[in-house]
C-alpha positions as CSV (number, residue, x, y, z in Angstrom):
1,M,47.0,-31.9,29.2
2,S,45.0,-34.2,26.8
3,T,44.8,-33.6,23.1
4,H,41.1,-32.7,23.4
5,E,41.9,-30.1,26.2
6,Q,44.6,-28.6,24.0
7,F,42.3,-28.1,21.1
8,A,39.6,-26.7,23.5
9,D,42.1,-24.1,24.8
10,D,42.9,-23.0,21.2
11,L,39.2,-22.6,20.2
12,A,39.1,-18.9,21.2
13,L,42.2,-18.1,19.0
14,Y,40.6,-20.0,16.1
15,A,37.3,-18.1,16.6
16,L,39.2,-14.8,16.6
17,G,41.0,-15.8,13.3
18,V,44.5,-15.5,14.8
19,L,45.3,-19.2,14.9
20,E,47.7,-19.9,12.0
21,G,49.9,-22.5,10.4
22,E,49.9,-26.1,11.6
23,G,47.8,-25.1,14.6
24,R,45.0,-23.9,12.4
25,S,45.1,-27.0,10.2
26,A,45.1,-29.3,13.2
27,M,42.2,-27.4,14.7
28,E,40.1,-27.7,11.5
29,G,40.8,-31.4,11.3
30,H,39.8,-31.8,15.0
31,L,36.6,-29.8,14.5
32,R,35.5,-32.2,11.8
33,E,35.7,-35.1,14.2
34,C,34.7,-33.5,17.5
35,P,31.1,-32.4,17.8
36,A,31.7,-30.9,21.3
37,C,34.4,-28.5,20.1
38,S,32.3,-27.6,17.0
39,T,29.4,-26.7,19.2
40,E,31.7,-24.6,21.5
41,L,33.1,-22.8,18.5
42,Q,29.7,-21.8,17.3
43,R,28.9,-20.4,20.8
44,L,32.1,-18.5,20.9
45,R,31.4,-16.9,17.4
46,G,27.9,-16.1,18.6
47,D,29.3,-14.3,21.7
48,M,31.8,-12.4,19.5
49,S,29.0,-11.3,17.2
50,L,27.0,-10.0,20.2
51,M,30.0,-8.0,21.4
52,A,30.6,-6.6,17.9
53,L,27.0,-5.4,17.7
54,S,27.1,-3.8,21.1
55,A,28.4,-0.5,19.6
56,L,25.3,-0.1,17.4
57,G,22.6,-1.9,19.3
58,P,21.6,-3.0,22.8
59,K,24.1,-4.3,25.2
60,P,24.8,-8.0,24.7
61,P,24.0,-10.4,27.6
62,Q,26.7,-10.3,30.3
63,R,27.0,-14.1,30.1
64,S,28.1,-13.9,26.4
65,R,30.9,-11.5,27.2
66,Q,32.0,-13.5,30.2
67,R,32.0,-16.8,28.3
68,L,34.4,-15.3,25.7
69,L,36.7,-13.8,28.3
70,D,36.8,-17.1,30.2
71,A,37.7,-19.0,27.1
72,M,40.5,-16.5,26.3
73,A,41.8,-16.7,29.9
74,R,42.2,-20.5,29.6
75,E,44.7,-20.2,26.8
76,P,48.3,-21.1,27.4
77,R,50.8,-18.2,27.8
78,Q,52.2,-18.7,24.3
79,A,48.7,-18.5,22.9
80,Q,48.2,-15.2,24.8
81,A,51.4,-13.9,23.2
82,L,50.3,-15.0,19.8
83,R,46.9,-13.2,20.2
84,T,48.7,-10.0,21.3
85,R,50.9,-10.1,18.2
86,H,48.0,-10.7,15.8
87,W,45.1,-8.8,17.4
88,W,45.1,-6.5,14.4
89,S,43.9,-9.3,12.2
90,F,40.5,-9.2,14.1
91,V,40.0,-5.5,13.4
92,P,39.1,-5.9,9.6
93,W,36.5,-8.5,10.5
94,L,35.0,-6.3,13.1
95,A,35.0,-3.3,10.8
96,A,33.4,-5.3,8.0
97,A,30.6,-6.6,10.4
98,T,30.0,-3.0,11.6
99,L,29.8,-1.7,8.0
100,A,27.4,-4.5,7.1
101,I,25.1,-3.6,9.9
102,I,25.1,0.1,9.0
103,A,24.4,-0.8,5.3
104,V,21.4,-2.9,6.4
105,G,20.1,0.0,8.4
106,F,20.4,2.4,5.4
107,W,18.7,-0.1,3.2
108,L,15.8,-0.4,5.5
109,Q,15.5,3.4,5.8
110,N,15.6,3.7,2.0
111,R,12.9,1.1,1.6
112,N,10.6,2.8,4.1
113,L,11.2,6.1,2.3
114,R,10.3,4.6,-1.1
115,E,7.1,3.2,0.4
116,S,6.2,6.6,1.9
117,I,6.8,8.3,-1.5
118,A,4.6,5.7,-3.3
119,R,1.8,6.3,-0.8
120,L,2.0,10.1,-1.2
121,E,2.0,9.8,-5.0
122,N,-1.1,7.6,-4.9
123,Q,-2.9,10.0,-2.6
124,A,-1.9,12.9,-4.9
125,A,-3.2,11.0,-8.0
126,Q,-6.5,10.4,-6.2
127,Q,-6.8,14.0,-5.2
128,Q,-6.0,15.1,-8.7
129,A,-8.7,12.9,-10.1
130,Q,-11.3,14.3,-7.6
131,L,-10.2,17.8,-8.5
132,Q,-10.6,17.1,-12.2
133,R,-14.1,15.7,-11.7
134,A,-15.1,18.7,-9.6
135,R,-13.9,21.0,-12.4
136,E,-16.0,19.1,-14.9
137,V,-19.1,19.4,-12.7
138,V,-18.6,23.2,-12.3
139,E,-18.0,23.6,-16.1
140,T,-21.3,21.8,-16.8
141,L,-23.2,23.8,-14.2
142,T,-21.9,27.1,-15.5
143,A,-21.7,26.4,-19.3
144,S,-23.5,29.1,-21.3
145,D,-24.6,26.5,-24.0
146,A,-26.0,24.1,-21.4
147,L,-29.6,22.8,-22.0
148,R,-31.5,23.2,-18.7
149,I,-34.7,21.1,-18.3
150,T,-36.9,20.8,-15.3
151,V,-38.3,17.3,-15.0
152,V,-41.7,17.2,-13.2
153,A,-44.2,14.6,-12.2
154,A,-46.7,13.6,-14.8
155,N,-50.4,13.8,-13.8
156,A,-49.5,14.7,-10.2
157,P,-48.9,17.8,-8.1
158,P,-45.5,19.3,-9.1
159,Q,-43.8,18.7,-5.8
160,P,-41.4,16.0,-7.1
161,Q,-39.0,17.5,-9.6
162,G,-35.6,17.2,-11.1
163,K,-33.2,19.5,-12.9
164,A,-31.2,18.2,-15.9
165,I,-28.2,20.2,-17.1
166,Y,-26.8,18.8,-20.3
167,V,-23.9,20.0,-22.5
168,R,-24.1,18.2,-25.9
169,D,-20.6,19.0,-27.1
170,R,-19.1,17.3,-24.1
171,S,-21.9,14.7,-23.6
172,S,-21.9,16.0,-20.0
173,L,-25.0,15.6,-17.9
174,I,-25.8,16.6,-14.3
175,F,-29.3,15.7,-12.9
176,L,-30.5,16.8,-9.4
177,A,-33.9,15.5,-8.1
178,S,-35.9,16.5,-5.0
179,N,-39.1,15.3,-3.2
180,M,-39.0,12.0,-5.1
181,P,-41.6,9.4,-3.9
182,K,-40.5,6.3,-2.2
183,L,-39.9,3.3,-4.5
184,P,-41.4,-0.2,-4.4
185,P,-39.0,-3.0,-3.3
186,E,-36.3,-3.9,-5.9
187,K,-37.2,-0.9,-8.1
188,A,-35.3,2.2,-9.1
189,Y,-35.8,5.4,-11.0
190,E,-34.2,5.5,-14.4
191,L,-33.4,8.8,-16.3
192,W,-33.8,8.9,-20.0
193,L,-32.4,11.3,-22.6
194,I,-35.0,11.8,-25.2
195,P,-33.2,12.8,-28.4
196,T,-34.7,14.9,-31.2
197,S,-34.7,11.7,-33.3
198,G,-34.3,8.1,-32.4
199,A,-35.0,5.9,-29.3
200,P,-34.7,7.1,-25.7
201,I,-31.1,6.7,-24.3
202,P,-30.5,5.4,-20.8
203,A,-28.9,8.2,-18.7
204,G,-28.5,6.6,-15.2
205,V,-30.3,4.7,-12.5
206,F,-30.9,6.2,-9.1
207,K,-32.7,5.8,-5.8
208,P,-33.7,8.8,-3.6
209,D,-32.5,9.1,0.0
210,A,-34.8,9.5,3.0
211,R,-35.5,13.2,2.1
212,G,-36.4,12.2,-1.5
213,S,-33.2,13.7,-3.0
214,A,-31.1,12.0,-5.7
215,Q,-28.5,12.8,-8.3
216,V,-26.9,11.5,-11.4
217,I,-23.5,12.9,-12.2
218,E,-21.8,12.5,-15.6
219,P,-23.3,9.2,-16.8
220,P,-21.8,7.6,-19.9
221,L,-23.7,9.0,-22.9
222,P,-23.1,8.8,-26.7
223,A,-21.2,11.7,-28.2
224,G,-23.0,14.7,-29.7
225,V,-26.6,13.7,-29.1
226,E,-29.1,16.5,-29.5
227,A,-31.5,16.3,-26.6
228,K,-35.2,17.2,-26.9
229,T,-36.0,16.5,-23.3
230,F,-35.5,14.1,-20.3
231,A,-37.9,11.7,-18.7
232,I,-38.0,9.3,-15.8
233,T,-39.5,5.8,-15.4
234,I,-39.6,3.2,-12.7
235,E,-37.4,0.2,-13.6
236,P,-35.8,-2.9,-12.0
237,E,-32.8,-2.0,-9.9
238,Q,-30.3,-2.9,-12.6
239,G,-32.0,-0.6,-15.1
240,S,-33.6,-1.3,-18.5
241,S,-32.4,-0.8,-22.1
242,T,-35.8,0.7,-23.1
243,P,-38.3,2.6,-20.9
244,T,-41.2,0.9,-19.2
245,M,-44.4,2.7,-19.3
246,P,-45.8,4.8,-17.8
247,V,-43.4,7.7,-17.8
248,V,-43.7,9.2,-14.2
249,M,-41.8,12.4,-14.9
250,V,-41.0,14.3,-18.1
251,G,-39.1,17.5,-19.0
252,A,-41.4,20.6,-18.9
253,G,-39.2,23.2,-20.5
254,G,-35.8,24.9,-20.7
């Protein structure tokens, strides 16, 4: 038997971790100089990994199992005896590999669980914000101290109209419009809060839908402004800081 063939026969023992002493040292020296044996060693270790995984995953390819068994069958009798005496040394490695695979599985499950919890928390936060907004709308609509003004068309039949509900203490405003005329291109209606003193305050830009309906819900307004009435003008789509004449609709009463 040539030196190369002898080392090739011991490759399976080395891959299993049971080749010891001078035989192990000689094998490691030979592997540094023999690319063919190094390649075969990697294949054997790959086959062993597939067999170790078979208890937790899909069945490894038959050729991998057969290659490992063939390599072990080529060993000399004394190598077979050595493997028999030291087969327990392979058990810790296999157990460690199995535990590592199980740990990875638990880590993946834990990560997926954290992602699911984060999604549910985000959905809950959005629903809570929507609920809070709905509560504010209901409070404004039902407030006993709300100022209610109907905004009607100026110098025109009263079909177009709007209803402004304003609570000064909370600077809360809800405006609902109906039968609004169609706008010219690149124009929008702008609602104005007319205070008891001072300049008109922008209270939201809106465009009616196909039925002429529109709404302005909780626009940003200065705190504590006493409202005299509300008015509507036609402005550029982005709105204006001061109203453009003429005023097309104005508050008619409480």
